[in-house]
N, C-alpha and C positions, 0 to 999 in steps of 0.2 A: 331634852335629851341631848347628849353629845352627838355631834355630827359623825355619821360613820359607825354608830353603835352596831356591833356584830360583825365588823370586819369588812374587808374589800376583796375583790378578786376579779379576775377576767373570766374567759370562758371556762366553765366548770366550777367557778367560784360562787359566792352567795349571789341571790337575787336582791337587788336593791329595791326596797319599797320606799318611794319618795312621795311624802304627803306634803301638798302645797296649800297654803292658806294664810289668811290674816285674821287674827282673833278679834280685831275690831271692825270687821265688815260683815257682821251677822252670818248668813249662810256660807260666806267665803271660807269660814272656819271649819266646815264639815269634815274636811281631811284631817284636820288636827284632832278632832274627836275620834275619828277612826284610828289615828295613830296611838291615842292613849289606850284603846281597847287592844290593839295589837301588841303594845308594851308589855301588857300582863301576860301574854302567851304568844311570843313571836312565832311566825310560820317557820317550819323547819327549813334551814338553809337560806334564811333571809336576813338581810341587814336593814335597819329602819332608820330613816332620816326624815326631818321636817324642814320645810323651807318656806320663805315668803318671797323668794326670787321668781323671776319670769324670764322668758325667751332665752337668749344666748347665755345668761348667767346660770340657767339650769344644767348647762354642760359641765360646769365645775362640780355641781352636786353629784353628777353622774360619773365623773372621772374614776376610772379604775374598775367600772362594772360593765359587764357584757350583756347583762339582762335586767330589765327595769320594769317595775310597776309604778306608774305615776297616778296618784289619787288627788283629785281636785274637784271643785264646784263648777258647774256649767250652767249656762242659760241658753238653750237652743230655742225655747218658746215652742217646741214640738211635743214636749211631754209634760205631764203634770209635775209639780214640785215634789220632790222626794223620789223620783224615778231614778233607779241605779243603771248606768250604762257601762257595759264592759266591751271595749273595742281595742283592736290593734292600731297603733299609731299610723300605720300605712293605709288603714281603712278610712281615715278622715279625709274628706275632700274639701277641707277649709285651710288653705295654706297658712292662714294667720293663726290657726288654733282656735278651739272653740270656748276656752276658759280664760278666766283673768291671768292665770299664772303661766299656762302652757301656750300663751301667745308667741307665735313665731317658732315653736319647738320643732315642727317638721322641717322648716326651712333652715333652722339653725343645724339640725343634725346633717341635712343634705349638704350644706356648705362645708361643715367640719369634715364630712367624709370626703367630699371632692377635693379638699386641701390635703387629704392623706392624715388627718388627726384621727386618733382612736375614738370611736363612738360606740355605744351599745349597739349590738347586732339585732336585739329584739326589744321593742318597748310596747308594753300593754297599758292602756289607760282604763281606770275605774273612775267614772265621773258621776256625780250626783246633780240632778237637776234642782237648781236653786230657785227660790221664791224671791229672795231679797239679797242682792249683791252691792247695791249702791248705798244703802243706809249705813251710817256710822253707828256702831253699837255693838255689845256683846250679847251672845245667845243665838241659837238656831231658831228658825222658824219651826212650828210643830211638825210639819210634813217633812222637813229635811232632818230633824232631829229623829223622827222615826226611821229614817233611811240609814242611820249610822250602822246598826247591826247587819242589815243586808248588804252594806257596802263593805264592811269587814269581811263578811263571808265571800264576797266577790273577789276581794283581794287575795284571800287565802286560796281560792280557786285558781286565780291567775298566777300566784307563786307556784302552785303545784303543777300547772301546765308548763311554766317555763323551767321547772326543775326536771320535769319528766321528758320535755321535748330534747331531741338531739340538737346540738349545736349547729347553727347554720354556717355557711361559708363566711369567712371573714370579709370585710370591706375590700381589702386588696385582692383576695381571691375572686370576689364577684367582678371586680374591675377587669381582672385577667380573662375571666370566662366570657365577660360581656352580658352577664345576666344580672338584671337589677333586683331580682327577687320580689319585685312588686307585683300587684295585680289591680285591675280596675276596682275601684271602690264606688259604693253608692254615694250619690250627692247628699250632703247633710247641710241643713240650714242652721246656722248658728250666728249669734251676735257676740262679737268680741269687744273686750275694753282692756285698757291697760291697768295693771294694779297700781295703786297710789304709791 
């Protein structure tokens, strides 16, 4: 799919659904399978992109969007493979990020915001617990393949929530008011690795 399919926009514009994965790393490709299902019937008011990038490079993929849903594989070792997790980015208590591609995303957004760069005001994550992220090869494991449809449903629910939610204060407004908008988050145990 061409990057940015569905258009771009800031606050009040489309919600970006950013599906991350490497098709040659088994379960790492689960978000790409979710993207294929979403392409057939995109969520209302959403733009869809796929990417194999990670960390700071994801800011380029998010440029121009105020609300983002990130879809990725994750290996927390705390859930059975195929478990679908839907969380807000600020609820993650792992600064490096819990997934192969979202490594460093919380820190990257914080640094960009502190530098005055435009960043999304809300980021929701739909993560699928993976069984195999290290093996080179195509095809999802059975448990993760069965999670594609539930993950798609979770993405649609996240898009609906972001579309319905009132726009939060901008980063500059939060800075002037002195409110970070954050809240304490439960500690999550995750194992991170860099994408090849």
